[in-house]
N, C-alpha and C positions, 0 to 999 in steps of 0.2 A: 679627644681634646680639640677644641676649635679656637682659632685665633683670628681676630679681625684686624686688618690694617686699613686705615683711611687716608686718602690722599690729601695733599696740601689744603689746609683750611684757609679760605680767603676772606679776610676782613670780617666785619659784623655779619654780612650776608652768609658767610660760611658757617659762622657760629649758629645763626638762625636755622640753616639747613640741617646742621648736626642735631640741634635740639628737636627739630621736626621729625627727622627720619631715624634717629638712633633707636627709638622704641621698636620700629619696624625691622631694623637690622637685628636687634636682639631677638625678636620673635622668629625671624627667618633663620638666623645662623646659630642662635643660642651660644654666643661666644663665652669662653672662659677668661679671655684676656683681650684687651683692646689697645691698639697703638694708633697714634695719628701724627701726621707731620703738622707742626704748629708754627712754622717759621713765618707764615704770612697772616697769622690769625688776628693781629692787632693792626688795624688800619691798612691792611693789605700788604704791608712790608714790616716784618719784625714781630716780636712777641713781648708782652709785658707780664709782670707777675700776676696782676689782677685777671688778665685774660687767661693765663695758664690755669689759675685756680678755678675760673669759670668752667673750663673744659674738664677739669678733674671732677667737679661737682656733677657734670653731665654723665660721667662714667668712663672717661678715658683713663687708662692705667699709666701709660708712658707717652710723652711727647718727644718726637724726634724733630730735627731742624735741618739747617743748611746754611747757605751763604748769607741769608738775611737775618740770622739770629742776633747779629751785633748791632742792630738798628737803635735799640733803646738801652742806654747805659745802665738804667736801673735794673736791668735783667742780669747784669754781670754777677753781682753778689747772690742773686737768686739762683743762678746756675750752680753755684757752689753749695748753697744751702739745700737745694732740691735736686741734688745730683742723682738721687734714686728715681726721680720722676721726669726730669727734663734733661736731654742730652744734646750736645753739639757734635759736629763731625769729629771723628776720632783722629783724622790725619792732619789736623792743624799742628804745626811745629811748635814745640816748647823748647826752652833753654833754661839754664840755671838762673840767668839774669832776668829773663822775661817769660812770664807764664800766661797761658791762655786760660781764661775762666772756664769752669765746668769740666765735664768728662765726656768721653766719646762712647761709652757704653755703660749699661747698668745691669745689675743682677737682681732680679725680683723673685723672691721665694713665696710660694703659695702652698702651704702644707708640704706635701712630698714633691711638689713640682718646682722647677727652676726655669725662669724665663730670662735669657740673656738677650737684651735688646742693644743693637749696635747701630751707630750712625756713621756713615762715611760719605765723602764728597768726591766727585770726579774732578779732573783737571783740564779737560778739553772744553775750551770756551768759558771756563769759570775762573777760579783763582789758581795761582801757582802755589800749591801747598804740597805737603809730603805725599808720597805715592800711596793711594788707597789699597793697592794690591799687597804691598809690603806691610802696610798697617794691619790688614786682615791676617796675613801670615803670622805676624807677631802675636796678635790676639789669640788666634786659633792654636798657637803652641801652648796656651794656658788652659784652653777649654775644648772639650770634645762633646759630640752629641751622645744622646742615649741615657738610659737610667733616669728617665723623667726630666731630662734637661733638653731645652729647646733653644736654638739660637736664631734670632730674627734680625734681619739686616735691612735698613733703609739706605739705599744708595742714591744720593742726591746728585744727579749728573745731567748734563745737557744732551749728550748724543746717545742715540740708540746703540751704536756700536760699542761704546764704552760700557754701557749697562749690560749688553749681551755678553761681552767678554768677561765682566765680573761675575755674571750668573754662572757661566761655565767654569770659571776659576774656583767658585765656591761650591760647585755641585758636589753633594755628598758630605760636605763639611758643615753646612748650616741647614736649618730647617726650611727657611724661606728667604728670598731676596725680593724686595719690593723697590722698584725704581720710582723716584719722585723728581720734582723740579719743573717739568715741562707742562704739567697741569692738564694734559690731554690723555685720557685713559686709552691704553692700547688693548687689543683683543688677542694678545699672544700668551695668555696665561697657560701654564703647563707645569707638569712635573718633569724635571730634567732627568737624565739617565740614571743618576745615582741617588735620587730621592729628594732633591731640593725643589720646593715650589718657587716659581719665577713668574714675574710680570714686568715688562719693560717700564711701564709707568702706571701707577695706581690711579692717576687722575687727580681731581680736586673736589673739594666741598665748597659750594658757593653758588653764585649766579651763573646759570648755564648759557644765557643768550648774550655772551660777551666774547672777548678775545682773552683767553686764559684768566678771566676774572676782572679784566679792565674794561671800562666803557668802550664798546666796539667802534663808535664814531671817532673817538680820540686816536685809537690805534690805526684806523683807516687813514685818518688825517696825517699821522706820522709817516706812514708808508708812502703816501702820495707826495707830501711836501718835503719830506726828509728834514723837517724842523723839529726841534726838541720840545714837543708839547708835553706838559706835565700829565702824569697818570691820574686817572680818577677811577677808583675802584667802585664798580657798579653796585647799585642796590636793587637791581632787577628782581622781579618777583618769581621768575621761573627758577626756583632753587633746586639744587641736586646734591647728591652725595655719591662719590666714587670711592672704590676701594677693592679689597679682596678678602675672602674668607678662606682660611687654610685649615684643613683637618689633618691632625698629626697622630702618628703612632708614638706614644710617649715612651715606649720601651726602647725604640731606636732613635727617637728624636727626628725622624724623617717624615716628610709629607706624604699623605695618602691622596689628598684631593685639594685642588684650588678652584675657587669659583669667584668670578668678578661680582662686585657689588655695584649696582646702578639703580639709584632711586632719583627720580626727577619729576617735578610737578606736572609737566605736560605728558608724562607717561603713566601717571597714576590718577 
């Protein structure tokens, strides 16, 4: 069994990159299931129903997200109606009086196989929300690996330390943990001691000659002047797709192999 996870899709350029390279990814990895982080897929920040549907037509099975998922209000009802296909971070707090739209995980059944896709978000330098470690403990009290069940986690977090800590915390309890949010692919993919595939950040899909998808001159200007210059998400032509491919032993639900995915115009 092979599962592909694709890093944050950035704006229209990211969708173009996915459309261009997904056939090559299919040819190379022969995936049975494809997950992608879609929280930046519409205009660079946020996701809309139309863009989500576009990604599903391309062949993405489930979209995960993060802190930017709330940009467009029209997505709120869509999150509830498409809870099997688009998820938001699990550890947003709910109450009896106030409810957060959508769900933090989904269970997708394909024949005899069951894919549980989970989205959690870190708390360091992001939002003050519920503890992602406790949220995963609660969820994993309901589900366990094995017998054709796989558990795939997108941990949307800022710091490498929080991501690494979560990886070890989940080792042996989930099939794979993919870090997202920082848009720069790390080269630390590995199988942890108890059988969980791990990568600190899967990277991004979009324009590669940029600063995390944004026009590089704008970001340089912001750093030099310290002035609040508006972001412009680049339409550069050097497109690329980052992610990871995980091979799984379906009997145990644990990973056998993880390999980084890197396609880029100037490398092909």
